[in-house]
TORKOL-4160 file (C-alpha; in steps of 0.2 Angstrom, whole numbers, padded with zeros to 4 digits, m for minus):
309
<pt num="1" X="0000" Y="0000" Z="0000"/>
<pt num="2" X="0014" Y="0012" Z="0004"/>
<pt num="3" X="0021" Y="0010" Z="m0014"/>
<pt num="4" X="0004" Y="0014" Z="m0021"/>
<pt num="5" X="0002" Y="0029" Z="m0009"/>
<pt num="6" X="0018" Y="0036" Z="m0016"/>
<pt num="7" X="0012" Y="0033" Z="m0034"/>
<pt num="8" X="m0004" Y="0043" Z="m0030"/>
<pt num="9" X="0005" Y="0056" Z="m0021"/>
<pt num="10" X="0010" Y="0067" Z="m0036"/>
<pt num="11" X="m0008" Y="0067" Z="m0042"/>
<pt num="12" X="m0014" Y="0074" Z="m0025"/>
<pt num="13" X="0001" Y="0086" Z="m0025"/>
<pt num="14" X="m0005" Y="0094" Z="m0041"/>
<pt num="15" X="m0023" Y="0095" Z="m0033"/>
<pt num="16" X="m0014" Y="0103" Z="m0017"/>
<pt num="17" X="m0005" Y="0115" Z="m0029"/>
<pt num="18" X="m0021" Y="0121" Z="m0036"/>
<pt num="19" X="m0029" Y="0122" Z="m0019"/>
<pt num="20" X="m0015" Y="0134" Z="m0013"/>
<pt num="21" X="m0016" Y="0144" Z="m0029"/>
<pt num="22" X="m0035" Y="0146" Z="m0026"/>
<pt num="23" X="m0034" Y="0150" Z="m0007"/>
<pt num="24" X="m0021" Y="0163" Z="m0010"/>
<pt num="25" X="m0031" Y="0171" Z="m0024"/>
<pt num="26" X="m0017" Y="0169" Z="m0036"/>
<pt num="27" X="m0029" Y="0159" Z="m0046"/>
<pt num="28" X="m0046" Y="0167" Z="m0045"/>
<pt num="29" X="m0063" Y="0159" Z="m0046"/>
<pt num="30" X="m0065" Y="0166" Z="m0064"/>
<pt num="31" X="m0048" Y="0159" Z="m0069"/>
<pt num="32" X="m0053" Y="0142" Z="m0062"/>
<pt num="33" X="m0069" Y="0142" Z="m0071"/>
<pt num="34" X="m0060" Y="0145" Z="m0088"/>
<pt num="35" X="m0046" Y="0132" Z="m0084"/>
<pt num="36" X="m0060" Y="0119" Z="m0080"/>
<pt num="37" X="m0069" Y="0124" Z="m0096"/>
<pt num="38" X="m0053" Y="0121" Z="m0106"/>
<pt num="39" X="m0050" Y="0104" Z="m0098"/>
<pt num="40" X="m0068" Y="0099" Z="m0100"/>
<pt num="41" X="m0071" Y="0104" Z="m0118"/>
<pt num="42" X="m0053" Y="0102" Z="m0126"/>
<pt num="43" X="m0040" Y="0093" Z="m0116"/>
<pt num="44" X="m0050" Y="0079" Z="m0108"/>
<pt num="45" X="m0060" Y="0077" Z="m0124"/>
<pt num="46" X="m0044" Y="0075" Z="m0134"/>
<pt num="47" X="m0038" Y="0062" Z="m0122"/>
<pt num="48" X="m0054" Y="0052" Z="m0122"/>
<pt num="49" X="m0055" Y="0053" Z="m0141"/>
<pt num="50" X="m0037" Y="0046" Z="m0143"/>
<pt num="51" X="m0041" Y="0032" Z="m0130"/>
<pt num="52" X="m0057" Y="0027" Z="m0138"/>
<pt num="53" X="m0051" Y="0028" Z="m0156"/>
<pt num="54" X="m0039" Y="0014" Z="m0152"/>
<pt num="55" X="m0052" Y="0003" Z="m0145"/>
<pt num="56" X="m0067" Y="m0006" Z="m0152"/>
<pt num="57" X="m0084" Y="m0006" Z="m0145"/>
<pt num="58" X="m0082" Y="m0025" Z="m0141"/>
<pt num="59" X="m0067" Y="m0022" Z="m0131"/>
<pt num="60" X="m0076" Y="m0008" Z="m0121"/>
<pt num="61" X="m0093" Y="m0015" Z="m0118"/>
<pt num="62" X="m0096" Y="m0029" Z="m0106"/>
<pt num="63" X="m0114" Y="m0033" Z="m0100"/>
<pt num="64" X="m0108" Y="m0041" Z="m0084"/>
<pt num="65" X="m0097" Y="m0026" Z="m0080"/>
<pt num="66" X="m0112" Y="m0014" Z="m0083"/>
<pt num="67" X="m0124" Y="m0024" Z="m0073"/>
<pt num="68" X="m0112" Y="m0026" Z="m0059"/>
<pt num="69" X="m0108" Y="m0008" Z="m0058"/>
<pt num="70" X="m0126" Y="m0003" Z="m0060"/>
<pt num="71" X="m0132" Y="m0014" Z="m0047"/>
<pt num="72" X="m0119" Y="m0010" Z="m0034"/>
<pt num="73" X="m0121" Y="0008" Z="m0037"/>
<pt num="74" X="m0140" Y="0007" Z="m0036"/>
<pt num="75" X="m0139" Y="m0001" Z="m0019"/>
<pt num="76" X="m0129" Y="0014" Z="m0012"/>
<pt num="77" X="m0140" Y="0026" Z="m0022"/>
<pt num="78" X="m0156" Y="0019" Z="m0014"/>
<pt num="79" X="m0147" Y="0018" Z="0004"/>
<pt num="80" X="m0142" Y="0037" Z="0003"/>
<pt num="81" X="m0160" Y="0041" Z="m0003"/>
<pt num="82" X="m0168" Y="0032" Z="0011"/>
<pt num="83" X="m0157" Y="0040" Z="0024"/>
<pt num="84" X="m0161" Y="0057" Z="0017"/>
<pt num="85" X="m0180" Y="0053" Z="0017"/>
<pt num="86" X="m0179" Y="0047" Z="0035"/>
<pt num="87" X="m0171" Y="0064" Z="0040"/>
<pt num="88" X="m0186" Y="0072" Z="0032"/>
<pt num="89" X="m0177" Y="0079" Z="0017"/>
<pt num="90" X="m0187" Y="0081" Z="0001"/>
<pt num="91" X="m0185" Y="0071" Z="m0015"/>
<pt num="92" X="m0174" Y="0085" Z="m0022"/>
<pt num="93" X="m0162" Y="0085" Z="m0008"/>
<pt num="94" X="m0162" Y="0066" Z="m0007"/>
<pt num="95" X="m0158" Y="0065" Z="m0026"/>
<pt num="96" X="m0143" Y="0077" Z="m0023"/>
<pt num="97" X="m0137" Y="0067" Z="m0008"/>
<pt num="98" X="m0138" Y="0050" Z="m0017"/>
<pt num="99" X="m0128" Y="0058" Z="m0031"/>
<pt num="100" X="m0114" Y="0063" Z="m0019"/>
<pt num="101" X="m0114" Y="0045" Z="m0013"/>
<pt num="102" X="m0111" Y="0037" Z="m0030"/>
<pt num="103" X="m0104" Y="0049" Z="m0042"/>
<pt num="104" X="m0085" Y="0050" Z="m0042"/>
<pt num="105" X="m0073" Y="0061" Z="m0050"/>
<pt num="106" X="m0070" Y="0048" Z="m0064"/>
<pt num="107" X="m0067" Y="0061" Z="m0078"/>
<pt num="108" X="m0055" Y="0073" Z="m0071"/>
<pt num="109" X="m0046" Y="0061" Z="m0058"/>
<pt num="110" X="m0050" Y="0043" Z="m0062"/>
<pt num="111" X="m0046" Y="0043" Z="m0081"/>
<pt num="112" X="m0028" Y="0050" Z="m0079"/>
<pt num="113" X="m0024" Y="0042" Z="m0062"/>
<pt num="114" X="m0031" Y="0024" Z="m0064"/>
<pt num="115" X="m0023" Y="0023" Z="m0082"/>
<pt num="116" X="m0006" Y="0027" Z="m0075"/>
<pt num="117" X="m0007" Y="0017" Z="m0060"/>
<pt num="118" X="m0016" Y="0001" Z="m0067"/>
<pt num="119" X="m0010" Y="0002" Z="m0085"/>
<pt num="120" X="m0017" Y="0006" Z="m0102"/>
<pt num="121" X="m0029" Y="m0009" Z="m0101"/>
<pt num="122" X="m0039" Y="0001" Z="m0088"/>
<pt num="123" X="m0044" Y="0013" Z="m0102"/>
<pt num="124" X="m0059" Y="0003" Z="m0107"/>
<pt num="125" X="m0067" Y="m0001" Z="m0090"/>
<pt num="126" X="m0064" Y="0017" Z="m0084"/>
<pt num="127" X="m0073" Y="0024" Z="m0099"/>
<pt num="128" X="m0087" Y="0012" Z="m0096"/>
<pt num="129" X="m0089" Y="0018" Z="m0078"/>
<pt num="130" X="m0089" Y="0036" Z="m0084"/>
<pt num="131" X="m0102" Y="0032" Z="m0097"/>
<pt num="132" X="m0114" Y="0024" Z="m0085"/>
<pt num="133" X="m0112" Y="0038" Z="m0073"/>
<pt num="134" X="m0116" Y="0051" Z="m0086"/>
<pt num="135" X="m0130" Y="0042" Z="m0095"/>
<pt num="136" X="m0139" Y="0034" Z="m0081"/>
<pt num="137" X="m0136" Y="0043" Z="m0065"/>
<pt num="138" X="m0132" Y="0060" Z="m0073"/>
<pt num="139" X="m0149" Y="0059" Z="m0081"/>
<pt num="140" X="m0158" Y="0052" Z="m0066"/>
<pt num="141" X="m0154" Y="0067" Z="m0055"/>
<pt num="142" X="m0161" Y="0079" Z="m0068"/>
<pt num="143" X="m0177" Y="0068" Z="m0070"/>
<pt num="144" X="m0180" Y="0067" Z="m0051"/>
<pt num="145" X="m0177" Y="0086" Z="m0047"/>
<pt num="146" X="m0187" Y="0092" Z="m0062"/>
<pt num="147" X="m0201" Y="0079" Z="m0060"/>
<pt num="148" X="m0202" Y="0083" Z="m0042"/>
<pt num="149" X="m0205" Y="0102" Z="m0046"/>
<pt num="150" X="m0217" Y="0099" Z="m0060"/>
<pt num="151" X="m0226" Y="0085" Z="m0052"/>
<pt num="152" X="m0223" Y="0073" Z="m0066"/>
<pt num="153" X="m0210" Y="0067" Z="m0079"/>
<pt num="154" X="m0215" Y="0076" Z="m0095"/>
<pt num="155" X="m0208" Y="0074" Z="m0112"/>
<pt num="156" X="m0199" Y="0091" Z="m0110"/>
<pt num="157" X="m0189" Y="0083" Z="m0096"/>
<pt num="158" X="m0183" Y="0069" Z="m0106"/>
<pt num="159" X="m0179" Y="0081" Z="m0120"/>
<pt num="160" X="m0169" Y="0091" Z="m0109"/>
<pt num="161" X="m0159" Y="0075" Z="m0103"/>
<pt num="162" X="m0156" Y="0070" Z="m0121"/>
<pt num="163" X="m0150" Y="0087" Z="m0126"/>
<pt num="164" X="m0138" Y="0087" Z="m0111"/>
<pt num="165" X="m0131" Y="0071" Z="m0115"/>
<pt num="166" X="m0128" Y="0076" Z="m0134"/>
<pt num="167" X="m0119" Y="0092" Z="m0128"/>
<pt num="168" X="m0108" Y="0083" Z="m0115"/>
<pt num="169" X="m0090" Y="0083" Z="m0123"/>
<pt num="170" X="m0085" Y="0067" Z="m0114"/>
<pt num="171" X="m0100" Y="0057" Z="m0121"/>
<pt num="172" X="m0097" Y="0065" Z="m0138"/>
<pt num="173" X="m0078" Y="0062" Z="m0138"/>
<pt num="174" X="m0080" Y="0044" Z="m0133"/>
<pt num="175" X="m0094" Y="0041" Z="m0146"/>
<pt num="176" X="m0084" Y="0049" Z="m0160"/>
<pt num="177" X="m0068" Y="0039" Z="m0155"/>
<pt num="178" X="m0077" Y="0022" Z="m0155"/>
<pt num="179" X="m0086" Y="0026" Z="m0171"/>
<pt num="180" X="m0069" Y="0031" Z="m0179"/>
<pt num="181" X="m0062" Y="0014" Z="m0173"/>
<pt num="182" X="m0077" Y="0005" Z="m0179"/>
<pt num="183" X="m0075" Y="0012" Z="m0197"/>
<pt num="184" X="m0056" Y="0006" Z="m0196"/>
<pt num="185" X="m0050" Y="0023" Z="m0202"/>
<pt num="186" X="m0032" Y="0026" Z="m0198"/>
<pt num="187" X="m0029" Y="0042" Z="m0188"/>
<pt num="188" X="m0018" Y="0053" Z="m0199"/>
<pt num="189" X="m0001" Y="0057" Z="m0190"/>
<pt num="190" X="m0004" Y="0076" Z="m0189"/>
<pt num="191" X="m0021" Y="0072" Z="m0180"/>
<pt num="192" X="m0014" Y="0059" Z="m0169"/>
<pt num="193" X="0000" Y="0071" Z="m0164"/>
<pt num="194" X="m0013" Y="0085" Z="m0161"/>
<pt num="195" X="m0024" Y="0075" Z="m0150"/>
<pt num="196" X="m0009" Y="0068" Z="m0141"/>
<pt num="197" X="m0002" Y="0085" Z="m0137"/>
<pt num="198" X="m0019" Y="0093" Z="m0132"/>
<pt num="199" X="m0024" Y="0077" Z="m0122"/>
<pt num="200" X="m0007" Y="0078" Z="m0112"/>
<pt num="201" X="m0014" Y="0094" Z="m0104"/>
<pt num="202" X="m0029" Y="0085" Z="m0097"/>
<pt num="203" X="m0020" Y="0077" Z="m0082"/>
<pt num="204" X="m0011" Y="0092" Z="m0075"/>
<pt num="205" X="m0025" Y="0104" Z="m0080"/>
<pt num="206" X="m0039" Y="0093" Z="m0072"/>
<pt num="207" X="m0030" Y="0090" Z="m0056"/>
<pt num="208" X="m0025" Y="0109" Z="m0054"/>
<pt num="209" X="m0043" Y="0114" Z="m0058"/>
<pt num="210" X="m0049" Y="0101" Z="m0045"/>
<pt num="211" X="m0038" Y="0109" Z="m0032"/>
<pt num="212" X="m0042" Y="0127" Z="m0037"/>
<pt num="213" X="m0061" Y="0124" Z="m0036"/>
<pt num="214" X="m0059" Y="0116" Z="m0019"/>
<pt num="215" X="m0052" Y="0132" Z="m0012"/>
<pt num="216" X="m0069" Y="0140" Z="m0014"/>
<pt num="217" X="m0078" Y="0125" Z="m0006"/>
<pt num="218" X="m0085" Y="0127" Z="0012"/>
<pt num="219" X="m0085" Y="0113" Z="0025"/>
<pt num="220" X="m0102" Y="0116" Z="0032"/>
<pt num="221" X="m0115" Y="0102" Z="0037"/>
<pt num="222" X="m0100" Y="0091" Z="0043"/>
<pt num="223" X="m0111" Y="0077" Z="0049"/>
<pt num="224" X="m0120" Y="0075" Z="0033"/>
<pt num="225" X="m0105" Y="0078" Z="0023"/>
<pt num="226" X="m0095" Y="0065" Z="0033"/>
<pt num="227" X="m0109" Y="0052" Z="0030"/>
<pt num="228" X="m0109" Y="0055" Z="0011"/>
<pt num="229" X="m0090" Y="0054" Z="0010"/>
<pt num="230" X="m0091" Y="0038" Z="0020"/>
<pt num="231" X="m0104" Y="0031" Z="0008"/>
<pt num="232" X="m0094" Y="0037" Z="m0007"/>
<pt num="233" X="m0076" Y="0031" Z="m0002"/>
<pt num="234" X="m0081" Y="0015" Z="0008"/>
<pt num="235" X="m0099" Y="0009" Z="0005"/>
<pt num="236" X="m0099" Y="0012" Z="m0014"/>
<pt num="237" X="m0083" Y="0002" Z="m0018"/>
<pt num="238" X="m0088" Y="m0011" Z="m0006"/>
<pt num="239" X="m0105" Y="m0013" Z="m0014"/>
<pt num="240" X="m0098" Y="m0013" Z="m0032"/>
<pt num="241" X="m0085" Y="m0026" Z="m0026"/>
<pt num="242" X="m0099" Y="m0038" Z="m0020"/>
<pt num="243" X="m0108" Y="m0036" Z="m0036"/>
<pt num="244" X="m0093" Y="m0038" Z="m0047"/>
<pt num="245" X="m0086" Y="m0053" Z="m0038"/>
<pt num="246" X="m0102" Y="m0062" Z="m0033"/>
<pt num="247" X="m0118" Y="m0057" Z="m0042"/>
<pt num="248" X="m0112" Y="m0053" Z="m0059"/>
<pt num="249" X="m0094" Y="m0061" Z="m0060"/>
<pt num="250" X="m0083" Y="m0049" Z="m0069"/>
<pt num="251" X="m0065" Y="m0053" Z="m0076"/>
<pt num="252" X="m0053" Y="m0050" Z="m0061"/>
<pt num="253" X="m0043" Y="m0035" Z="m0069"/>
<pt num="254" X="m0059" Y="m0026" Z="m0075"/>
<pt num="255" X="m0067" Y="m0029" Z="m0058"/>
<pt num="256" X="m0052" Y="m0021" Z="m0050"/>
<pt num="257" X="m0053" Y="m0006" Z="m0061"/>
<pt num="258" X="m0071" Y="m0004" Z="m0058"/>
<pt num="259" X="m0069" Y="m0005" Z="m0039"/>
<pt num="260" X="m0055" Y="0008" Z="m0039"/>
<pt num="261" X="m0066" Y="0019" Z="m0050"/>
<pt num="262" X="m0080" Y="0017" Z="m0037"/>
<pt num="263" X="m0068" Y="0023" Z="m0023"/>
<pt num="264" X="m0065" Y="0040" Z="m0031"/>
<pt num="265" X="m0071" Y="0056" Z="m0021"/>
<pt num="266" X="m0087" Y="0065" Z="m0025"/>
<pt num="267" X="m0087" Y="0073" Z="m0042"/>
<pt num="268" X="m0087" Y="0092" Z="m0045"/>
<pt num="269" X="m0101" Y="0091" Z="m0057"/>
<pt num="270" X="m0113" Y="0086" Z="m0043"/>
<pt num="271" X="m0109" Y="0103" Z="m0035"/>
<pt num="272" X="m0113" Y="0112" Z="m0052"/>
<pt num="273" X="m0130" Y="0103" Z="m0053"/>
<pt num="274" X="m0134" Y="0107" Z="m0035"/>
<pt num="275" X="m0130" Y="0125" Z="m0038"/>
<pt num="276" X="m0139" Y="0126" Z="m0054"/>
<pt num="277" X="m0155" Y="0119" Z="m0046"/>
<pt num="278" X="m0152" Y="0128" Z="m0029"/>
<pt num="279" X="m0153" Y="0111" Z="m0019"/>
<pt num="280" X="m0141" Y="0109" Z="m0005"/>
<pt num="281" X="m0125" Y="0116" Z="m0013"/>
<pt num="282" X="m0116" Y="0119" Z="0004"/>
<pt num="283" X="m0119" Y="0101" Z="0008"/>
<pt num="284" X="m0112" Y="0095" Z="m0008"/>
<pt num="285" X="m0097" Y="0107" Z="m0007"/>
<pt num="286" X="m0092" Y="0100" Z="0010"/>
<pt num="287" X="m0094" Y="0082" Z="0004"/>
<pt num="288" X="m0082" Y="0086" Z="m0011"/>
<pt num="289" X="m0070" Y="0094" Z="0001"/>
<pt num="290" X="m0070" Y="0080" Z="0014"/>
<pt num="291" X="m0070" Y="0065" Z="0002"/>
<pt num="292" X="m0056" Y="0072" Z="m0009"/>
<pt num="293" X="m0045" Y="0075" Z="0007"/>
<pt num="294" X="m0049" Y="0058" Z="0014"/>
<pt num="295" X="m0047" Y="0049" Z="m0003"/>
<pt num="296" X="m0028" Y="0053" Z="m0003"/>
<pt num="297" X="m0027" Y="0038" Z="0009"/>
<pt num="298" X="m0043" Y="0028" Z="0005"/>
<pt num="299" X="m0039" Y="0026" Z="m0014"/>
<pt num="300" X="m0022" Y="0019" Z="m0010"/>
<pt num="301" X="m0030" Y="0007" Z="0002"/>
<pt num="302" X="m0043" Y="0001" Z="m0011"/>
<pt num="303" X="m0031" Y="m0001" Z="m0026"/>
<pt num="304" X="m0019" Y="m0010" Z="m0014"/>
<pt num="305" X="m0033" Y="m0022" Z="m0010"/>
<pt num="306" X="m0040" Y="m0025" Z="m0027"/>
<pt num="307" X="m0025" Y="m0024" Z="m0039"/>
<pt num="308" X="m0010" Y="m0035" Z="m0041"/>
<pt num="309" X="0002" Y="m0029" Z="m0055"/>
């Protein structure tokens, strides 16, 4: 575990560097927003396109993998929802808390870190986890919040969800890359060099942006944030492990990547959604801050548990 901890340390050091830049106001909130936009729309998209263009859909898609991840994640999603409802929170707050409990920072942290730590073969499983998070649970929170406010799930809500998915650069870049691969079109050398150079900016840019964004987060509602962080860092990978190893047996290496991805801290886009809908943004903010800080140790422990090089 110590060896893995030292391998993960540079990633968290970059997050810490961004946090320091944000706290000292050397990097303002506006600068962080623009850096995040650059990484999200350009650098990370280039990285995902390059990865997926060198894979086939058959290499990426595995029904047992999807069922294992979905079922394990659904158990924690339902648990977090029930806990919120028992505390007399409404459907909207319950949906946001459930999102905190299961949606990890796969795009900005998981893709670069897990591929480096667990090898390039991790690309397919990590992208499949990312796709399930975005398509299934990213859609679910919009449907629950909007449906709760409107009193019903209307075609307009489903249209909003569909448009949102079509505009998501991570979904688009993965889809275009897999389509390119399916057509067996060689990537021209200049294009390959272009996406390689642009994609190389994704890892340092994303990690720095995570840290800088954390600088503006507040640690309020610590009891609830602590529970959600525990659910995300401990219960989620545990439930996914049970599903992948017992319920829907997944190939051991792919299962280890899935479990490691489930151990990632709460994703920043949950805060964006919470702020957009005006539902418990401070609670989400604290969950992101606490889970990211604790994940320095928990991710190393989980990877050491599930992965044998």
